[in-house]
C-alpha positions, 0 to 999 in steps of 0.5 A: 500500500502506497503512502497516498493510499494509507493517507486516504485510508486514515482520512476516511477513518477519521471522517467515519469517526467524526460522522459516528460522533455526530450521530451519537450526539444527535441521538443523545440530543433526541433522547434528551428532548424526549426525556424532557418532553416526557417529564414536562408531560408528566408534570403537566398531567400531575398538576392539571389532574391532581393539583389544580383540581384540588387547590380550592380557593375562596373568591370574595365579592362585595354586594351593595344594593339600596334595596337590601334591608339595612338590618341585613348589612353585613350578611354573608352568603357562601355559594358552592357548586358542582361538587361532582363527588367522586370525580376529583372531590372525595372525603378529604376534600370535604373536610377542606370545604367544611373548614373554609366555609365554617370559618367564615361563619356564613348567614346563608349557605347555597349549593347550585347543583350537581352533587355527585358525579354521574360516573361515580358508583357511590355506595351507602357508606359514601352517601353517609359520609357525604350527608354527615359532612354537608350536615356539619356546615353551619349557617345562621339563617339556613342552608339551601340547594337546587338540583343540577342537570346531573342530579336525580331524585336519589340525592334529595335524601342526602340534602334532607339529612344534611338539613338543606332545604331543596328549592325546586321552582320554589321560593323562601322568605328569609327573615332577620331578627327584625323580621325584615325579609329577603326573597330566595328563589330556587329553580330547576335545571333546564333539563328538569322542568324549569318553570319560571312562573312557578318559581317567581310565584311570590310576585303573584301574591296579593301582598307581595312587596315589589321592592323586595331584595331577590336572589335567584338560584339557577344551575345553568347560567344560560337559563337567565336569557328567558328570565331577565326580561320578564322576571325581577331579580337583583342577584343570580347565582349559577354553576354548571359552566366551571368557568371553562375548566381551562383558561388562557392566562392573561387573555382570560379566555375559556376553552370549553363551553358546555350546553347551558353555559354557551353564552354565560361562562365567566365568573361575573356579568351585569345584565340589565338590573341583575348581577350574575355570578357563576361559580367555577365549581369544585369537582370536574365532569369534563372528558379530560378531568383536568383544570388549568388556570381555573381552580375549584372555588367557593364564592363568598359574598358580603352584603351591604345596603350602602 
């Protein structure tokens, strides 16, 4: 073999070695990228499924209305909604919910629908736990619930055992110590015989007070579309939308709209003479079972007439 041939062979070996090293580097880089993607995917899944779905926050709102009797100044109402027990909410979460509610010493507690997740096969023991924990919630004037589109007749017993009053196209007058009333109306869901005429039947009474402060409970927020033009109410509390489950930060845009919450999905709207507040709910019942930039929450309202 000549000197030139040996030189060419050495150069070829060097070239092949460089090529192998480059391929190794590329493979290592690809592996690193896949590992990073796998880790980030795992972290994202863990956060959105197990962390973000259980980090319950309390959203506080101040409601001021001259129609409210002065004796109700300082009234506190807690609204919670869409527990979907058995989805991401279980017994341990109920303890957290109880603590957050009771430590605020509410005058009225309100639940706006969907107690148990329809995919959860709840047994009698879990029903007893649910009744017990809901029964431990304390309110000065009373506890009220309406049914959601996922609720059926079987949960009425749970509410009764928990000392909640279930309003089904019905109203209740809530009196303070000075015997001044406010009006609380609870409507059925859109899928379960909602009847506005029956729900607002107070205003058909001969002795009704046209200026009474009125709070209306609905499950699906879009049900207010038929309400606001024909039925008087000052404050509306709703659930169902979960505020979209996943929201784009900064732009604050929801990515998922449910039937019954296509038009009204965010946490607050002012509609003519009514204020609509929509809870983000506590559990989940979307297909993915995740939340992102939309934590589960309890709404806490403070009232004033001035």
